C-alpha positions as CSV (number, residue, x, y, z in Angstrom):
1,M,-32.2,-67.0,16.4
2,I,-28.7,-67.6,15.1
3,V,-30.5,-69.1,11.8
4,I,-32.3,-65.9,11.3
5,M,-29.1,-63.7,11.8
6,M,-27.2,-65.9,9.3
7,N,-30.0,-65.8,6.8
8,W,-30.3,-62.0,7.1
9,G,-26.6,-61.3,6.8
10,Y,-26.4,-63.7,4.1
11,Y,-28.9,-62.1,1.9
12,G,-28.3,-58.5,2.8
13,R,-25.1,-57.7,4.8
14,G,-22.5,-60.4,4.4
15,M,-20.5,-62.2,6.9
16,V,-19.2,-59.5,8.8
17,Y,-22.4,-58.4,10.0
18,D,-23.4,-62.1,10.9
19,W,-21.3,-62.0,14.2
20,G,-21.7,-58.3,15.2
21,M,-18.4,-57.3,14.0
22,G,-19.9,-54.6,11.7
23,W,-19.8,-51.9,14.4
24,L,-16.1,-52.6,14.9
25,V,-15.1,-52.3,11.3
26,T,-17.1,-49.2,11.1
27,V,-15.4,-47.7,14.3
28,F,-11.9,-48.7,12.9
29,F,-12.6,-47.1,9.5
30,W,-13.7,-43.9,10.7
31,G,-11.1,-44.0,13.5
32,L,-8.3,-44.0,10.7
33,I,-9.9,-41.3,8.8
34,I,-10.0,-39.1,11.8
35,L,-6.4,-39.8,12.8
36,G,-5.4,-38.9,9.1
37,I,-6.9,-35.7,9.5
38,V,-5.4,-34.8,12.6
39,Y,-2.0,-35.8,11.3
40,L,-2.6,-33.6,8.2
41,I,-3.5,-30.8,10.4
42,K,-0.5,-31.0,12.8
43,L,1.7,-31.5,9.6
44,T,0.6,-28.2,8.1
45,A,0.9,-26.2,11.4
46,R,4.5,-27.6,12.1
47,S,5.7,-26.5,8.4
48,R,4.1,-22.8,9.2
49,R,6.3,-22.6,12.3
50,K,9.4,-23.2,10.4
51,K,11.3,-20.1,9.2
52,P,11.3,-19.9,5.4
53,F,15.2,-19.3,5.5
54,E,18.0,-19.4,8.0
55,E,19.7,-16.2,8.8
56,S,23.4,-15.9,8.5
57,P,25.7,-14.9,11.3
58,L,26.4,-11.7,9.2
59,D,22.6,-10.9,9.0
60,I,22.3,-11.2,12.5
61,L,25.3,-8.8,13.2
62,K,23.6,-6.3,10.9
63,W,20.4,-6.4,12.6
64,R,22.1,-6.0,16.1
65,Y,24.1,-3.1,14.8
66,A,20.8,-1.7,13.3
67,N,19.2,-1.9,16.6
68,G,22.0,-0.1,18.4
69,E,23.2,-3.0,20.3
70,L,26.7,-2.6,18.8
71,T,28.8,0.4,18.2
72,R,30.6,0.9,14.8
73,E,33.9,-0.4,16.3
74,E,32.4,-3.4,17.6
75,F,30.3,-4.1,14.3
76,E,33.4,-3.8,12.2
77,K,35.7,-5.9,14.3
78,I,33.2,-8.6,14.5
79,K,32.5,-8.5,10.8
80,D,36.3,-8.8,10.2
81,E,36.4,-12.0,12.3
82,L,33.4,-13.5,10.6
83,K,34.8,-13.1,7.1
84,S,38.4,-14.4,8.1
85,D,36.6,-17.6,9.2
């Protein structure tokens, strides 16, 4: 039986298949391919969540004033403090 397997492997498949390791190599190969695809999907999903640019404190202040969270006096006071820093 061993002689038959060795001869079959020698003529057609190679030494990896002689000892029953072919399935292990195949599973390892496809596992690496699948892990690579999952990594790329996570990488692109993570990059989409990031803001394209960061807002400055003055931009946030203007946004809060536009939404009515601050009065004109509060806006001017905070804006002057930001500019002095």
